[in-house]
C-alpha positions in Angstrom: 0.1 0.3 0.0 3.0 2.2 0.7 4.5 2.3 -2.5 1.0 2.6 -4.1 0.1 5.6 -2.1 3.5 7.4 -3.3 2.7 6.6 -6.8 -0.8 8.2 -6.8 -0.5 11.1 -7.4 1.4 10.5 -10.3 -0.6 7.7 -11.6 -3.9 10.2 -10.9 -2.1 13.0 -12.9 -1.2 10.5 -16.1 -4.6 9.5 -16.1 -6.7 13.0 -15.2 -7.4 13.7 -18.9 -8.3 10.5 -19.8 -10.5 10.8 -16.9 -11.6 13.7 -17.7 -12.6 12.7 -21.2 -14.4 9.5 -20.0 -16.6 11.5 -17.5 -17.7 14.5 -19.9 -19.0 11.3 -22.0 -21.0 9.6 -19.3 -22.2 12.8 -18.3 -23.7 13.1 -22.1 -24.7 9.0 -21.9 -25.5 8.4 -18.6 -26.6 4.3 -18.7 -29.6 3.4 -17.1 -28.0 1.2 -14.9 -24.8 3.5 -13.5 -25.7 3.3 -9.9 -25.9 -0.2 -9.5 -22.7 0.0 -11.2 -21.0 1.7 -9.1 -22.4 -0.4 -6.5 -21.0 -3.1 -7.4 -17.7 -1.6 -7.9 -17.5 0.2 -4.8 -18.3 -2.8 -2.8 -15.8 -5.3 -5.1 -13.2 -2.9 -4.2 -14.1 -2.4 -0.2 -13.7 -6.0 -0.2 -10.3 -5.7 -1.3 -9.5 -2.5 0.0 -8.9 -1.7 3.7 -8.4 1.7 5.2 -6.6 1.2 8.3 -3.9 0.4 5.8 -3.8 3.8 4.0 -6.1 6.9 5.5 -4.6 8.9 2.6 -7.8 10.9 2.8 -7.6 11.8 6.8 -3.7 12.3 6.2 -3.9 14.9 3.3 -7.3 16.2 3.4 -10.0 17.1 5.9 -13.8 17.0 5.2 -16.7 20.2 5.3 -18.3 19.6 8.8 -22.1 20.6 8.4 -24.0 21.8 11.3 -25.6 18.9 12.3 -21.8 17.5 11.7 -20.8 19.9 14.5 -23.7 19.3 16.9 -23.0 15.6 17.2 -19.8 15.8 17.2 -20.0 18.7 20.0 -22.4 16.2 22.0 -20.3 13.5 21.7 -17.4 15.9 23.5 -19.9 17.2 25.8 -19.1 20.8 24.7 -21.1 23.2 23.1 -20.7 23.4 19.3 -19.0 27.0 19.3 -16.7 25.1 21.9 -16.2 22.4 19.5 -15.5 24.9 16.8 -13.2 27.4 18.5 -11.0 24.3 19.5 -10.9 22.2 16.3 -12.4 23.8 12.6 -12.1 27.2 11.1 -14.2 28.8 8.2 -12.8 28.4 4.7 -13.1 31.0 2.1 -16.3 29.3 0.9 -17.7 29.7 4.0 -17.7 26.1 5.1 -16.3 24.2 8.4 -13.3 22.5 8.2 -10.5 21.4 10.1 -7.9 23.5 11.4 -4.9 21.7 9.9 -4.2 17.9 8.8 -3.8 15.7 8.8 -7.0 15.1 11.1 -6.2 15.6 14.3 -8.8 12.9 15.3 -6.7 10.3 13.0 -4.2 8.1 15.7 -1.3 6.5 15.1 -2.9 3.1 14.2 -5.1 5.2 11.5 -8.2 4.8 13.6 -10.7 7.8 13.9 -10.7 8.1 17.4 -14.5 9.9 16.5 -15.2 7.1 14.2 -19.2 6.7 15.5 -19.8 10.3 15.1 -17.3 11.2 12.3 -18.7 13.8 9.7 -21.0 13.1 6.6 -18.1 13.7 4.1 -16.1 11.1 5.7 -19.1 8.4 5.7 -19.6 9.0 2.2 -16.0 9.3 1.3 -15.2 8.4 -1.9 -18.4 8.8 -2.9 -18.3 6.1 -5.0 -21.4 4.6 -4.4 -23.2 7.8 -4.4 -26.5 7.8 -6.3 -26.6 9.8 -9.4 -22.7 9.3 -9.6 -21.9 11.1 -13.1 -22.9 14.7 -11.0 -19.8 14.2 -8.6 -17.0 13.9 -11.6 -14.6 16.5 -10.5 -14.9 15.2 -7.2 -14.3 11.5 -8.0 -11.6 13.2 -10.2 -9.6 14.7 -7.3 -10.1 11.8 -5.3 -8.4 9.1 -7.5 -5.4 11.0 -6.7 -6.3 10.5 -2.7 -8.0 7.8 -2.4 -6.2 4.1 -4.1 -10.1 2.4 -3.8 -10.9 5.3 -5.9 -8.4 4.7 -8.4 -9.3 1.3 -8.8 -12.8 1.8 -9.2 -12.5 4.6 -12.0 -9.9 2.1 -13.7 -12.9 -0.8 -13.6 -15.2 1.7 -14.5 -13.6 2.6 -17.8 -13.1 -1.0 -18.2 -16.6 -2.4 -17.8 -18.2 1.1 -19.2 -18.1 1.4 -23.0 -18.9 5.2 -24.0 
């Protein structure tokens, strides 16, 4: 996994144009069963991929925190939402709550998340490869391919299975 993670940014960069072309075609000619294909690809990949051997998403990017996330996690810490925000979050240029820094404050040395049961929605859904109307998040997916080995593998298999 370590070696693949080192190569991932370059692999993603090398595939960027090909992926962009593929997703442009996918938007124009979306297969009716795309959501089912993606759910299958996602399930197959995550039978092989153990996020605990990677945690690259937690090490290199931070999730957006919704108001519901803030309330839920603050309650978990027995804090008021404003106290949780002051301790851990900042407002980014798009006016969203994000972590003050990466790697994620809640990521342990063993790659376990200390708030896993109450983690943000963005973390629960990452890398978003089993989302309904998948073709609508192509830009996000192209970004995630450079971060998540599973997303990279899913997109590569997707290009093999879906002929456009």
